[in-house]
BAPAVO-470298 format. One line per 4 residues: number of its first residue (from 1); their letters; for each residue x, y, z of N, C-alpha, C. Coordinates in steps of 0.05 Angstrom, whole numbers, plus 32768, in hexadecimal, padded with zeros to 4 digits. Layout:
<rs>
NUM) A) X:Y:Z:X:Y:Z:X:Y:Z | ...
</rs>
This chain:
<rs>
1) MISL) 7413:7766:84D2:7424:7753:84C4:743A:775B:84BD | 745A:7756:84C5:7475:775D:84B1:7483:7742:84AF | 7487:773E:8491:748F:7727:848B:74AD:7732:8486 | 74C0:7727:8499:74DD:772E:8495:74EC:7719:8484
5) QHPT) 74FF:7720:846B:7509:7714:845D:7524:770A:8466 | 7530:76F7:8469:754D:76F8:8470:7565:76FA:8458 | 757E:7707:8464:7592:770C:844E:7596:76F2:844A | 75AE:76F1:8432:75B9:76D9:8428:75C3:76D0:843F
9) QVLR) 75BC:76B8:843D:75C2:76A4:8456:75C9:7683:8446 | 75E0:7675:8448:75E9:765F:843C:75E5:764A:8454 | 75E9:764B:8469:75E6:7637:847A:75CA:7635:8487 | 75C0:7619:847F:75A4:7612:8482:75A0:7614:849F
13) SQSP) 75B0:7612:84B3:75AC:7615:84CC:75A6:762F:84D8 | 75AF:7642:84CB:75AA:765D:84CC:758C:7670:84C6 | 757C:7658:84B8:7560:7658:84A8:7554:766A:84BB | 7540:767B:84BB:7528:7686:84C8:7518:766B:84E0
17) SRVS) 7513:7661:84D4:7507:7648:84D7:7518:7633:84EE | 7535:7635:84EC:7548:7621:84F9:7552:762C:850F | 755E:7646:850D:756B:7658:8523:7560:7662:8538 | 756D:7662:854B:7560:766A:8566:7566:7687:8564
21) VYAD) 755F:769A:8577:755E:76B4:857C:757C:76BE:8581 | 7583:76A7:8592:75A0:76B0:859A:75B9:76AA:858A | 75B0:7696:8575:75C4:7690:8567:75C6:7695:8541 | 75BA:76AC:8541:75AC:76B9:852A:75C6:76D0:8520
25) EELT) 75D9:76BF:850F:75E8:76D3:8504:75E2:76E8:84F5 | 75D0:76EA:84EB:75C8:7700:84D7:75AF:7710:84EB | 75AB:7705:84F7:7597:7717:850B:7577:771A:850B | 7572:7709:84F0:7553:770A:84E8:7544:7701:8500
29) VPFG) 7548:76ED:850D:7537:76E4:8528:7535:76F5:853A | 754B:770C:853F:7545:7716:8559:753D:772E:854E | 7540:773D:853B:7530:7750:852C:7511:774A:852B | 750D:7734:851F:74F8:772F:851F:74E3:7727:853A
33) TMLA) 74F0:7722:8551:74E7:771E:8567:74E5:7739:8578 | 74F8:774D:856D:74F0:776B:8573:74DB:777C:8564 | 74D3:7773:8551:74B4:7778:8544:74A2:776D:8552 | 74A7:7753:8554:7492:7745:8562:7488:7750:8584
37) AKGY) 749F:775C:8590:749A:7761:85A3:748A:7783:85A6 | 7491:778B:858D:7482:77A6:8588:7465:77A2:8580 | 7457:7786:8582:743C:7783:857C:7437:777C:8559 | 744E:777A:854C:7445:7771:8536:7448:7751:852F
41) IVVM) 7435:7746:851F:7434:772A:8515:744F:7722:8504 | 745F:7717:8507:747E:7715:84F6:747F:76FD:84F0 | 7485:76FD:84D3:7483:76E4:84C5:74A2:76E6:84BB | 74B2:76D0:84BE:74CF:76CB:84B3:74D1:76BD:84A3
45) PDYQ) 74CD:76B7:848B:74C6:769E:8473:74EE:7697:846E | 74ED:7680:846F:7504:7671:845F:7502:7674:8446 | 750F:7674:8432:7512:7677:8418:7514:7656:8406 | 7516:7653:83F1:7516:7634:83E8:752E:7634:83E9
49) GMGD) 7535:761A:83F6:754A:7609:83F7:7553:7611:8414 | 7548:7624:8426:7552:7623:8440:7543:760E:844D | 7544:7616:8470:753B:7606:847C:753E:75E8:847F | 752C:75D6:8481:7533:75BE:8480:753D:75B4:845F
53) NYDV) 753A:75C1:844F:753E:75BB:8433:755E:75C2:842B | 7569:75AE:841D:7581:75B3:8414:7585:75B4:83F6 | 756E:75BB:83E6:7572:75C1:83C7:7585:75DE:83C4 | 7583:75D6:83A8:7592:75F4:83A9:757F:760C:83A8
57) HPYC) 758B:7629:83B1:757B:763E:83BE:757A:764D:83A2 | 7563:7658:8394:755E:7662:8384:7567:7688:838E | 7585:768C:838B:758C:76A3:8393:7581:76BE:8385 | 7578:76CD:8398:7570:76E7:8382:7561:76E7:836A
61) MTDL) 754D:76CB:836E:7533:76C8:8355:751A:76D5:8362 | 750B:76DF:834C:74EE:76E4:8350:74E4:76D1:8361 | 74E8:76B8:835E:74DD:76A0:8364:74DE:76A6:8387 | 74EC:76B6:838E:74E7:76B5:83AA:74CE:76C7:83BD
65) AKSV) 74BA:76D4:83AD:74AA:76D9:83B3:7493:76C1:83BF | 749B:76AB:83AC:748A:7699:83BA:7488:7689:83D8 | 74A8:768B:83DB:74AB:7688:83F8:74A3:7698:8410 | 74A5:76B3:8400:7499:76C7:8414:747A:76C4:8418
69) IGPI) 746A:76C2:8404:744C:76C4:840C:7444:76AD:8412 | 7449:769A:8408:7448:7681:8414:7440:7682:842D | 745E:7684:8444:7454:7685:8460:743F:769E:846B | 7441:76B2:8462:742F:76CB:8466:7409:76B8:8462
73) LEAG) 7406:76B8:8449:73E8:76A5:8447:73E8:7695:845C | 73FA:767E:8465:73F1:7666:8477:73F4:766B:848F | 7405:7686:8494:7401:768F:84B4:73E9:76A1:84B6 | 73E4:76A9:84A3:73CA:76C1:84A1:73B6:76B6:84A2
77) KTNQ) 73B2:769C:8494:7394:7696:848C:7394:7675:849E | 73A1:7662:84A4:73A2:764A:84AE:73AB:7649:84C6 | 73CB:7652:84CE:73DA:764A:84E5:73D3:7661:84FE | 73D0:767A:84F8:73C8:768C:8508:73D0:7686:8525
81) PWST) 73EC:7682:852D:73F3:767A:8544:73F2:768F:855B | 73EB:76AB:8554:73ED:76BC:855D:73D0:76C8:856C | 73BF:76AE:855E:739C:76B6:8566:73A0:76B8:8584 | 73AA:76AD:8590:73A1:76B1:85B1:73A2:76CC:85B4
85) FTSW) 73B5:76DC:85AD:73BA:76F5:85B7:73B4:770D:85A2 | 73AC:770C:8588:73A5:771C:857D:739B:7713:855F | 7392:7725:854D:7387:771C:8530:7393:772C:851E | 7397:771E:8502:73A8:772B:84EE:7395:773E:84E6
89) NGKL) 7397:7758:84DF:7386:7768:84CA:7383:7769:84AF | 7399:7758:84AA:73A2:775D:8491:73B5:776C:847B | 73BD:777A:8491:73D1:778E:8485:73EB:7782:8488 | 73FD:7784:8471:7418:777B:8475:742E:7790:8469
93) FLLG) 7448:7788:8477:7457:7798:8471:7474:7781:8469 | 747C:7785:8456:7496:777B:844D:74B0:7792:8454 | 74C8:777C:845F:74DF:7785:8466:74F3:7771:8465 | 750D:7778:845B:7528:776B:8457:753C:777D:844A
97) FSEG) 7550:776B:8450:756B:7779:8449:757C:7767:8436 | 758C:7769:842A:759E:7760:8413:758B:7750:8408 | 7595:7734:8401:757D:771F:83F4:755E:7726:8403 | 755D:7727:841A:7544:7733:8428:7536:7742:8417
101) GYAT) 7548:7757:840A:7541:776E:8404:752E:776F:83E4 | 7547:775A:83D7:753B:7755:83C2:7523:7741:83C6 | 7522:772B:83D1:7508:771F:83D7:74F1:7735:83DE | 74F6:7746:83F1:74DF:7755:83F5:74D2:7767:83D9
105) LVTA) 74EA:776C:83CC:74E0:7781:83BD:74CF:776B:83A1 | 74D4:7753:839E:74C8:7741:838C:74B4:773A:839E | 74AE:7737:83AC:7492:7733:83BE:7483:7746:83BB | 7488:775D:83C7:7477:7773:83B9:746C:7775:839A
109) KEIQ) 747A:7770:838D:7475:776B:836B:7468:775B:8368 | 745F:7745:8377:7453:772D:8373:7437:7730:837C | 7438:7743:8398:741D:774B:839F:7410:7758:8390 | 7417:776F:8387:740F:7788:8377:7405:7774:835F
113) QNSY) 7412:7765:8351:740A:7758:8333:73F8:7745:8333 | 73F6:7736:834E:73E0:7721:834D:73CC:7721:8364 | 73B4:7718:8366:73A3:7718:8377:73A8:7708:8395 | 73A8:7715:83A9:73AF:770D:83C1:739A:7722:83D3
117) PEIT) 7385:7710:83D6:736C:7726:83E1:736E:7724:8400 | 737D:7716:8409:7381:7713:842C:7397:7724:8434 | 73A7:7730:841C:73B9:7745:8424:73B5:7764:8421 | 73C0:7775:842F:73BD:7794:842A:73DD:7797:842A
121) LVGV) 73EA:7797:841A:7403:77A0:841B:7406:77C4:8421 | 740E:77C3:8439:7415:77E2:8440:742F:77E8:8439 | 7442:77DA:8449:745D:77EC:8443:746E:77D9:8443 | 7487:77E4:842A:7495:77C7:8422:74B5:77D7:8428
125) AALD) 74C4:77CE:8438:74E2:77DA:843C:74F5:77CA:8433 | 7505:77CF:8420:751B:77C5:840F:7533:77CF:8414 | 7549:77B9:8424:755F:77CB:842B:7577:77BC:8421 | 7587:77D1:840F:75A0:77C4:8408:759F:77AD:83FA
129) GPYD) 758B:77A8:83E9:758A:7789:83DD:7598:778F:83BB | 759B:777C:83AF:75A4:7771:8399:758C:7774:837B | 7583:778B:8376:7570:7789:836A:7573:778F:834F | 758D:7791:8347:759A:779B:8326:75A9:7781:8323
133) LSGT) 759D:776D:831E:75B0:7753:831A:75B9:7753:82F9 | 75B1:775C:82E9:75BD:7759:82D1:75D4:7777:82CA | 75D2:778B:82DA:75E5:779F:82DD:75FB:779A:82ED | 75F2:77AB:8307:7600:77AB:831D:760E:7794:8326
137) MRNL) 75F9:7782:832E:760D:7764:8333:7612:7758:8321 | 760E:7757:8304:761D:7747:82EF:7639:7758:82ED | 763B:7773:82EF:7653:7782:82F4:7668:7774:8305 | 7658:776F:831F:7667:7768:833B:7674:774D:8331
141) MLDA) 7667:773E:8328:7671:771D:8321:7685:7721:830B | 7686:7735:82F9:76A0:7736:82E7:76B0:7740:82F0 | 76AC:775A:8301:76C5:776E:8308:76CE:7769:8322 | 76C1:7763:8339:76CC:775F:8356:76E7:7751:834F
145) KDDF) 76F7:7761:8361:7719:7758:8365:771E:773F:8381 | 7730:773F:8384:7738:772B:8396:7736:7733:83B8 | 7726:7752:83B5:7725:7755:83D0:770D:7754:83D5 | 76F8:7753:83C7:76DD:7749:83CA:76DB:773C:83E0
149) SAPY) 76CE:7740:83F4:76C9:772D:840E:76B6:7717:8411 | 76A5:7719:83FB:7690:7701:83FE:7687:76F8:83DC | 76A0:76EA:83D7:769C:76DF:83BE:7689:76C6:83BB | 7685:76BA:83CC:7677:76A7:83CF:7650:76AB:83C1
153) FLPY) 7653:76C2:83C3:7636:76C5:83B9:7636:76BD:8397 | 764A:76BA:8386:764E:76B3:836C:7644:7699:8369 | 764E:7685:8373:7644:7669:8375:7627:766A:837C | 7624:7676:838E:7605:7675:8398:75F3:767A:837E
157) VVAG) 75FA:7693:836B:75ED:769B:8354:75EA:7687:8341 | 7605:7683:8335:7607:7672:8322:75F7:7650:832B | 75FB:7646:8346:75E7:7632:8346:75CC:7635:8340 | 75C2:7648:8351:75A3:7654:8355:759C:7659:8336
161) YGTY) 75A5:7667:8326:759C:7669:830B:75A2:7650:82F4 | 75B5:7640:82FD:75B8:762F:82F0:75AA:7615:82F4 | 7599:7619:830D:7584:75FE:8311:7568:7609:830E | 7566:7622:8309:754A:762C:8307:7544:7639:82F0
165) GLVD) 7539:762E:82DC:752C:7641:82C2:7546:7642:82AF | 755B:7639:82B2:7572:7648:8295:7573:7633:8283 | 7573:7632:826B:756C:761F:8258:7589:761C:824A | 759C:7628:824B:75B8:7627:823D:75C8:7613:8249
169) SSIM) 75C0:75F6:823E:75D2:75E1:8253:75F7:75E5:8250 | 75F8:75EF:8239:7619:75EC:8233:7624:7600:8246 | 7615:7613:8255:7624:762B:8263:761B:762B:827F | 75FA:7623:828A:75F1:7628:829C:75F5:7619:82B8
173) PFDK) 75FC:75FE:82AF:75F5:75E8:82CB:7618:75F6:82D6 | 7613:75EB:82EF:762A:75F7:8302:7647:75E7:82F8 | 7642:75D2:82F2:765E:75C6:82E7:766A:75CB:82C9 | 765B:75D9:82BF:7665:75EB:82A7:7669:7608:82AC
177) AVLG) 7661:7611:82B8:7663:762C:82C5:767D:7630:82D3 | 7680:7622:82E8:7695:7621:82F2:76B3:760C:82F3 | 76C4:7615:82F4:76DB:7604:82EC:76DF:75EF:82FD | 76E8:75D7:82EF:76EA:75C0:82FB:7708:75B8:8306
181) TPYV) 771E:75C6:8300:7736:75C9:830B:7738:75DF:8320 | 7747:75D7:832E:7758:75C1:833A:7745:75AF:8348 | 774E:7598:8349:773D:757F:8357:774C:7587:8376 | 7734:757E:8385:7734:7582:83A3:772E:7567:83AF
185) GGAA) 7741:755D:83BE:773D:7541:83C8:7730:752E:83BE | 7735:752C:839F:772D:7516:838F:7717:7524:8382 | 7705:753D:8385:76F5:753E:837C:76F8:7561:836C | 76E8:7561:834D:76F0:7576:8340:76E6:7591:8351
189) FNAK) 76F5:75A6:834C:76EE:75C4:835F:76D3:75C9:835A | 76C5:75CA:833C:76AA:75D0:8341:7697:75B9:8353 | 769A:75A3:8352:7686:7594:835E:768D:758D:837B | 76A3:759C:8384:76AE:75A2:83A6:769E:75B9:83AE
193) LYSM) 769F:75D3:8394:7690:75E5:839F:7673:75E4:83A1 | 7664:75D4:838C:764E:75D3:8388:7641:75C6:83A3 | 764E:75AE:83AB:7649:75A0:83C7:764D:75B2:83DF | 7659:75C9:83D9:7658:75DA:83F9:7642:75ED:83F7
197) LDGR) 762C:75F2:83E6:7616:75F9:83E2:75FA:75F1:83EE | 7604:75DC:83FE:75E7:75CB:8406:75E4:75D5:8424 | 75E8:75E8:842C:75E0:75F1:8448:75F3:75E7:845F | 760A:75DB:8458:761F:75D1:8475:762F:75E2:8479
201) YSSD) 763D:75F5:8461:7651:7606:845F:764B:7620:846A | 7656:7633:846B:7656:764F:8477:765F:7661:845E | 7656:7673:8458:765A:7689:843D:767C:768C:8444 | 7688:768E:8460:76A4:768D:8462:76AD:7678:8451
205) NISD) 76A9:765D:8461:76AF:7647:8453:76B4:7645:8434 | 769A:764E:8429:769D:764E:8409:76AF:7665:83FB | 76AE:7674:840A:76C3:768D:83FB:76DE:7678:8400 | 76EA:7676:841A:7701:766F:8419:7706:7657:8404
209) KMKT) 76F1:7646:8403:76FB:7631:83ED:76FA:763E:83D0 | 76EC:764E:83C9:76F5:765E:83B0:7712:766B:83B6 | 7716:7678:83C5:7735:7686:83C8:7748:7673:83C8 | 774B:765D:83DE:775B:7653:83D9:775E:7632:83C5
213) QSNY) 774D:7630:83B9:774D:7614:83A6:7746:7618:8389 | 774C:763B:8380:7743:7640:8364:775B:7651:8361 | 7753:765E:834A:7769:7678:833D:7767:7695:8349 | 7759:7691:835D:7747:76AA:836D:7765:76BC:836F
217) FIVG) 7778:76AC:837F:7789:76C6:838F:77A7:76BA:837C | 77A7:76B8:8363:77BE:76BC:8352:77D3:76D8:8357 | 77EA:76D5:835E:77F3:76EF:8368:77F4:76FF:834F | 77E6:7719:834F:77F0:772F:833C:77D9:772E:831F
221) SNNG) 77C9:7716:8328:77B6:7718:8313:779F:7728:831A | 7797:7732:8335:7782:773F:8341:7764:7737:833C | 7769:7716:833B:774F:7709:8337:773B:770C:8347 | 771F:7703:8343:7712:7704:8353:76FE:76F2:8356
225) PKSI) 76E4:76F0:835D:76CC:76DB:8360:76CA:76CF:8342 | 76D0:76E0:832D:76CB:76D3:830D:76E1:76BE:830D | 76F4:76B9:831B:7708:76A8:8312:7701:7689:8317 | 76E8:7688:8323:76E7:766A:8323:76CF:7663:830A
229) LTAG) 76CF:7672:82FA:76B6:766F:82E4:76C7:7664:82CE | 76BA:765C:82BC:76C5:7651:829E:76BE:7669:828C | 76D0:766C:827C:76CB:767F:8262:76B4:767F:825D | 76A6:7669:8257:768C:766A:8247:7678:767B:825B
233) YIGA) 7676:7679:8273:766B:7683:8285:7668:76A5:8287 | 7684:76A5:828C:768D:76C0:828F:7680:76D0:826E | 7689:76BF:825B:7680:76CF:8243:7661:76D7:8245 | 7652:76C5:824B:7635:76C8:8257:762A:76D9:8265
237) LGDT) 763C:76E4:8277:763B:76F4:8289:763D:7712:8278 | 7649:7714:8268:7659:7724:825B:7646:7732:8243 | 7637:771D:8238:7622:771B:821F:7608:7720:8225 | 7601:7741:8225:75E6:7747:8228:75D0:773C:8211
241) GSTL) 75D9:7725:8202:75C5:7717:81F5:75C6:76F6:81FD | 75D3:76F7:8210:75D8:76D7:8221:75BA:76D7:8228 | 75B4:76BB:8228:759B:76AD:823E:75A3:76B5:825E | 75BC:76B7:8264:75BE:76B8:8282:75BF:76D8:828A
245) YTKL) 75C4:76E5:827C:75C0:7704:8278:75A1:770D:8275 | 7591:76FC:8264:7571:76FC:825E:7567:76F9:827C | 756F:76DB:8289:7564:76DA:82A8:756B:76EC:82BE | 757F:76F2:82BB:758A:770C:82D2:7579:7721:82D0
249) QANN) 7571:772D:82B2:7564:773F:82AD:7548:773F:82B1 | 753E:7723:82B3:7523:7720:82B5:7520:771F:82D8 | 753B:7717:82E5:7531:771B:82FB:7538:772F:830F | 753E:7749:8302:7543:7761:830D:7526:776A:831D
253) AYNG) 7532:7775:8338:7517:7771:834B:7503:778B:8343 | 750A:77A0:8331:74FC:77B6:832B:74F5:77B0:8315 | 74F8:7795:8307:74F4:7792:82EA:74D2:7790:82E6 | 74C3:779B:82D3:74AA:7796:82CD:7494:77A2:82D7
257) WTPT) 749C:77B3:82EC:7486:77BD:82FE:748F:77DD:830A | 747E:77EB:830D:7482:7804:8327:7471:77FE:833B | 747A:7804:8352:746B:7803:836F:744D:7818:836A | 7436:780D:8369:7420:781B:836B:740D:7819:8388
261) QAKI) 7415:7803:8393:7405:77F6:83A9:7411:77FA:83C6 | 7426:77EF:83CB:742B:77F7:83E6:7444:7811:83E5 | 743D:781B:83FE:7458:7833:8400:7475:781C:83FF | 7489:7827:83F1:74A5:781D:83F3:74BB:782C:8406
265) MLYH) 74CC:7821:840E:74E6:7836:8418:74FB:7821:840A | 7506:7833:83F9:751E:7820:83EB:753B:7832:83F8 | 7548:7822:840B:755E:782D:8419:7579:7820:8412 | 758C:7830:8419:75AA:781F:8404:75C4:7832:8415
269) NRKD) 75D6:7826:8420:75EB:7832:8424:75FD:7831:8410 | 7600:784F:8405:7619:7856:83EF:7631:7843:83EF | 7639:7842:840A:7653:7835:8409:764F:7817:840F | 763A:780D:8404:7639:77EF:8409:7646:77DF:83F0
273) DLVP) 7661:77D1:8400:7672:77C9:83F3:766C:77AA:83E7 | 7655:7795:83EF:7653:7781:83E3:7637:7781:83D2 | 7624:7793:83D4:760C:7799:83C5:7608:77B1:83B9 | 761C:77C0:83A9:7620:77D0:83A3:7609:77EA:839E
277) FGNY) 760D:77FF:83A1:75FD:7814:83A1:75EE:7816:8385 | 75F9:780A:836D:75E9:7812:8353:75CE:7801:8352 | 75CF:77EC:8369:75B6:77D7:836E:759C:77F2:8372 | 75A5:7801:8382:758B:7818:838C:758D:7829:8370
281) SFAK) 75A2:782F:8368:759E:784C:834C:7589:783F:833D | 7591:7827:832E:7585:7817:8317:7563:781B:831F | 755E:780C:8339:7541:780C:833F:7535:7826:8343 | 7546:7842:834F:7536:784B:834E:7538:7865:8330
285) SAWG) 754B:785A:8324:754B:7869:8308:7531:785B:82FA | 7529:783D:8301:7513:7832:82F1:74F6:783C:82FA | 74F5:7843:830F:74DB:784B:831C:74D6:786A:831C | 74EF:7879:8318:74EB:7896:831C:74E9:78A4:8336
289) TANA) 74EA:78C2:8342:74EB:78CB:8355:74CF:78D7:835A | 74B5:78D6:8344:74A8:78E5:834A:7493:78CF:8354 | 7492:78B9:8359:7485:78A3:8362:747D:78A6:8386 | 7465:78AF:838E:7465:78B6:83A5:745B:78A1:83BB
293) KITY) 7460:7889:83B1:7456:786E:83BB:747A:7866:83C6 | 7492:7874:83BC:74AA:7866:83C0:74BD:787F:83CE | 74C5:787D:83E6:74D9:7887:83F8:74F7:7880:83ED | 7505:7892:83E6:7520:788B:83EA:7531:7893:83F9
297) KTVD) 753D:7879:8404:7557:788E:841F:756D:7881:8418 | 757E:788C:8416:759D:7888:8415:75AF:788C:8431 | 75C9:7882:8437:75D4:7886:844E:75EB:7885:843E | 7604:7893:8455:7626:788B:8446:7631:7880:8465
301) NSLD) 763C:7867:8463:7641:785A:847C:7657:7849:8474 | 766D:784F:8475:7683:783E:8470:7693:782D:8482 | 7683:7826:849D:768B:7818:84B2:7683:77F6:84A7 | 7699:77E2:84A9:769B:77CA:84AA:769F:77B8:84BE
305) KLGS) 769C:77C0:84DA:769A:77B4:84EF:7698:778F:84EE | 7688:778F:84DE:767B:7773:84E0:7685:7764:84CA | 769D:7771:84B7:76A9:7761:84A9:76A8:7772:8489 | 7691:777B:8486:768F:7788:846B:7677:77A2:8470
309) VHAT) 7678:77B5:8463:7661:77CB:8469:7649:77B9:8462 | 7648:77B1:8450:7625:77A6:844C:7625:7798:8469 | 7633:7782:8474:7629:777B:848A:7623:778A:84A1 | 7631:779F:849E:7634:77B4:84B8:761A:77C4:84B9
313) SLIP) 7615:77C9:849B:75F9:77D9:8495:75E1:77CC:849C | 75DF:77B1:849F:75C7:77A6:84A7:75B8:77B0:84C5 | 75C4:77B5:84DB:75B3:77BF:84F3:75AA:77DC:84E9 | 75B9:77EE:84E6:75AD:780C:84E0:7597:7803:84C9
317) AYIE) 7597:77F8:84B7:7584:77F6:84A4:756D:77EA:84B0 | 756C:77D6:84BC:754F:77CE:84C9:7542:77DD:84DF | 7553:77EA:84EC:754E:7806:8501:7537:7819:84F1 | 7546:7821:84D4:753D:7839:84C7:751E:782C:84BA
321) AAKW) 7525:780F:84B4:750E:7801:84AA:74F1:7801:84C3 | 74FE:77FF:84D5:74EB:77F7:84EC:74DA:7810:84EF | 74EA:7828:84F2:74DD:783D:84F4:74CF:7848:84E5 | 74D6:7841:84CA:74C5:784A:84AF:74AC:783C:84B3
325) IHNL) 74A4:7822:84BC:7490:7811:84BB:7480:781E:84D0 | 748D:7825:84E7:747E:782B:84FA:7470:7844:84FF | 7479:7850:84EC:746E:7872:84DF:7459:786D:84D2 | 7461:7855:84B7:7443:785B:84A5:742F:7849:84B5
329) Y) 7434:7836:84C4:741E:781F:84D5:740D:7840:84E7
</rs>
């Protein structure tokens, strides 16, 4: 079985459970279909808040492991929709790109640290994921400029971390973290932006709203995504003693474990413009190079034909992961 974790997706209509093979903008279902055609049982889980659910999504939080393991166990023990054709031997591979790479690693951690006797985790392919939330990604939140092409990720982080488990009520709720001005069609900017995180709006819609209805593009200021944030939230991001920093650190995908069970391929494009290479570097530094379970692989590719180097890296990364899994199996 291969569990395929999808990249960041804000449109609920693009969730794996809802999108068709012909309309999937992030190619999760087409790629999963190709893997199934090669003889694998393929599970493509929705994350919390996806599919038919319109709640806030816990973006890049370790809780994502629950939404991966649940469908695996359900499919393997109860549903078994493939039983007419084959049976599951209990061997599992995990594979994911971007947020899917993050979800893949935290799921591997969950399986290694807890008891899942139904599962034998064999291989884990984590591709260009944001593993280093308290370092590389926090720096991106603070330092990205107005040429950053996907600022929508920032309100996604703010909303997720403000909803799930943060306790500082003066800073963490969305209306305290994001500026209320200007007013947009009678609604405060923070209220309007929050309403756009309900799954009906695309990442481009959200990014455009940030750029056109905030201080994002004040001429000469070189503002970036953080221009939507209050001074209090920016201060919490910059303070390594804050609750926010502590929560980001606790959710680093490499935090609190070293792979000892399954083989892992950690793969990253050094030129990635949205999920910087530091995510790979910090994970490698935490785990070391002597661990025989881990294969470290990097590429240097600056193509941006799909709008960003990160997005254009998806297909080559998937191909490399599929080859690695096939050879491992």
